[in-house]
N, C-alpha and C positions, 0 to 999 in steps of 0.2 A: 231261132233261138241264137245261132252262133254268132247272128249279126248282134244282137243284143249282148251277149258276152264280150265281144271284141270291143263294143262301146264302151261298156263298162271297165273293162280293161284299161282302156286307153283313157279313158275319164279320170281314174284313180292314178294313173301313171303320170298324167298333166297334173294332178293335184300336188302329190308326191313332190314332183320338179318345184312347181311353184312354193310349196312349204320349206323345202331344203333353201332355196333361194330366200325367203324372208328370213329363216332363222340365221343364214349365213351373213345377213345385211343386221339383223341384231346384234350378233356378236363383234363385227367390225364394228357397230356405233359403241358398245361396251367397252372394246379395248380402247379405243379414241377418250371415252369418257375418263376413263382409270388414267390415260396418259394426261389427260388435263388436271386430275385431282393428284395427281404424283406430284407434278409440277407447282400445284398450289401446297403442298401437304409440307413442304420446307417452309417454315416462317420468316418472315421479313427479316432484314436483320436489327438485331435489338439496341445497336448503337452505331455511330459513325466512327466511334474511336477504332483505331488502326492499330494492330498489334504492332510492337516495338517502336512506335511513334509516342510522343511524350501527351498528355492530357493538356488541353489548353487552359490558358490562367484561369482562376477563380475564385472568388472571396466569399464567404457565408459564415452564419453564426449557429452554433449548435444549442439545442435548447437549453443547455445550461451556462450558454453564454459565451464560450470559448469560440476563438476565429478558428476557420478551418480554409485553406486556400492548397495551392500545389506544392507550394514548398513545405507545407507541413506533412505532407504525405511521405514521410520516410521510410525505410523500409520496404517492405510488403505490406500493402494496405488493401484490404477487403472491402469494396464499396459495394453496396445493395440499392437499388431502387425501386421504391414499392409505391402503389396508388392504392388508396381506399376502397375504390371501385372495383378492383381487379380481383375475381376469387383465384386465378392463380398465385397473386401475390400472398394473398391468406395461406393457400396451402403451402407456399414455401419458407415463410416463416419460422418455421421450427428448422428446417432444414438451415436457414441461416442462423439462426440463432445457436444452432449446435457447431458449426462451422467456425462461428465468430468466438465461441469458447475455446475452440482448439487452436484459433490462427495465434500466431507467436506477435504478430505485430498489431497496428492499428486498426481499427474496423469503424468504416463510418454506414449510417443507411439515412437515405435519402428519402423522405415521404413527399411526395407530390400532393399538395392540397389543391384539388382540382372540383372542390365544392363538396365533398363526401367527408364522413366523418372520419377525422383522421386517427382518434384518441384509440380505438382499439389497436391498429398497425402500431402507433410509439407505443402502447402500453406492451404489447408482445416485445418489441425490438428495446426498450431501455428498461425491461424490467430487473435486469442484473446487470452491474457495472461492463464497462468495458467498450461500449459502443455508443459511439457518438452520433446525435440523430438531428438531421437538419430537415426542419419543414419548409418547404418553397412551392412557391406558384409553376405550375407545368413550364414557363419558359425561365425558371428562375437560372441563377449562375452555375450552379454544380448540374443541373440536367442539361446545359447547353454547353458546358465545358466536355462533357461525356458525349455529347451529342446521343441521346440517350431518344429513341423514338419507340418504345414498346416496352411493358413492365409485364413482370419484372424483368430487372436486369441485372446482371451482377458481374464487374469487374476488377479483377486482380490487377493492381499496380505495384511495379517494382520502384527502384531507385530512382530518384530524378521524376518521377511521375510519369514513368514509360509504362505502358498497358502490356500485360503479359497475358491476360486471357480477356475475353467478353462473351457472355452468352445470356441463355436463359435459365441455364442450371447454375446451383451453388456451384463453386469449385471443389470438386472432392479434394479431402485433407492431403493426400499425396502430393496434389499439387499447391497447396498453402504453404 
């Protein structure tokens, strides 16, 4: 009887130690997985435009036929890049319109025609005056000049076409 009890206690001890080793291994793998996810949580750069550097030269026509180029970016210009197939773009259209309405300088919206229906985006951007809208191909002159890599992208450009801020979020009014 003592022998059977001793064997049972030893077996349970071995099983408990084995369970502890397995749980520690799972915890270690979960931490490694979280670390990899943390590295991916930061989105890739939205643009290759460098803060403090001027935007590359470009020339494009707005929907109403006006020419826009780097020289026309006078004062502080708010620039937004949108794609019709981008859910986040649709989510931020209202924020962009609100920022555009409060922005004292020029506002330029670039809609990249990548095969989707641009009409809803253009309608949301140009519903009221003040926003110059350019529709161009994915590798169009404005998109290339700003080095846009993801959508939506928002750039605040200062005097001389110098980049003041770049990001996925519309600049808050304090930075406008």
